[in-house]
PLY file of the C-alpha trace (Angstrom):
ply
format ascii 1.0
element vertex 87
property float x
property float y
property float z
element edge 86
property int vertex1
property int vertex2
end_header
65.46 113.90 172.01
65.37 114.58 168.29
67.38 113.42 165.31
66.75 114.98 161.89
63.45 116.29 163.23
62.36 112.84 164.41
61.45 112.13 168.03
63.68 109.41 169.52
63.91 107.88 172.98
66.67 105.70 174.39
65.57 103.82 177.51
67.19 101.37 179.85
65.17 98.19 180.01
66.12 94.74 181.27
68.28 93.17 179.88
69.73 96.24 178.11
68.75 99.38 176.21
65.98 99.99 173.70
65.47 102.65 171.05
62.06 104.11 170.35
61.36 106.12 167.22
58.08 107.98 167.15
57.47 107.59 163.42
54.49 109.25 161.76
52.99 105.76 161.39
53.39 105.01 165.09
56.02 103.85 167.52
58.90 101.73 166.26
60.85 99.99 169.01
64.33 98.60 168.48
66.12 96.62 171.16
67.86 95.17 173.11
71.32 96.72 173.00
74.19 96.42 175.44
74.91 100.15 175.60
72.88 103.31 175.00
75.34 104.23 172.25
74.47 101.05 170.34
70.76 101.76 170.81
71.25 105.31 169.52
73.26 104.17 166.50
70.61 101.61 165.54
67.81 104.17 165.50
70.00 106.75 163.71
70.76 104.19 160.98
67.07 103.40 160.58
66.09 107.08 160.35
68.83 107.75 157.80
67.67 104.82 155.63
64.07 106.00 155.94
65.03 109.53 154.86
66.96 108.21 151.85
64.06 105.99 150.83
61.51 108.80 151.16
63.65 110.94 148.88
63.95 108.16 146.31
60.21 107.47 146.49
59.62 111.08 145.41
61.83 110.42 142.38
59.91 107.22 141.56
56.61 109.10 141.87
57.83 111.74 139.45
59.12 109.14 136.99
55.77 107.36 137.05
53.88 110.63 136.62
55.84 111.48 133.47
55.59 107.84 132.26
59.33 107.26 132.42
58.48 104.02 134.26
55.31 101.94 134.25
53.28 100.77 137.25
55.09 97.44 137.51
58.52 99.10 137.55
57.21 101.56 140.13
55.91 98.76 142.37
59.18 96.84 142.10
61.15 99.97 143.00
58.91 100.75 145.97
59.17 97.19 147.29
62.95 97.22 146.98
63.22 100.55 148.81
60.91 99.46 151.63
62.93 96.23 152.01
66.07 98.35 152.31
64.63 100.31 155.23
63.54 97.18 157.04
66.82 95.31 156.50
0 1
1 2
2 3
3 4
4 5
5 6
6 7
7 8
8 9
9 10
10 11
11 12
12 13
13 14
14 15
15 16
16 17
17 18
18 19
19 20
20 21
21 22
22 23
23 24
24 25
25 26
26 27
27 28
28 29
29 30
30 31
31 32
32 33
33 34
34 35
35 36
36 37
37 38
38 39
39 40
40 41
41 42
42 43
43 44
44 45
45 46
46 47
47 48
48 49
49 50
50 51
51 52
52 53
53 54
54 55
55 56
56 57
57 58
58 59
59 60
60 61
61 62
62 63
63 64
64 65
65 66
66 67
67 68
68 69
69 70
70 71
71 72
72 73
73 74
74 75
75 76
76 77
77 78
78 79
79 80
80 81
81 82
82 83
83 84
84 85
85 86
């Protein structure tokens, strides 16, 4: 199935359910969840955070290109955004 143009699979697997997101960087597997609904919600949350971060990374890129921020500020911003997705 798809969510926001992203390929997602929800599969039953002992001892519960797992979510698989076919990200452009490869497969990301989340699991184990008691219900398929919980597995779906987990992958939806991750995709939504990823989309928000990608949008903000574009803003950081633009700010760096016009020298609104320096390379250190850019790196700190990128690290914080990536940490948000992985949290």
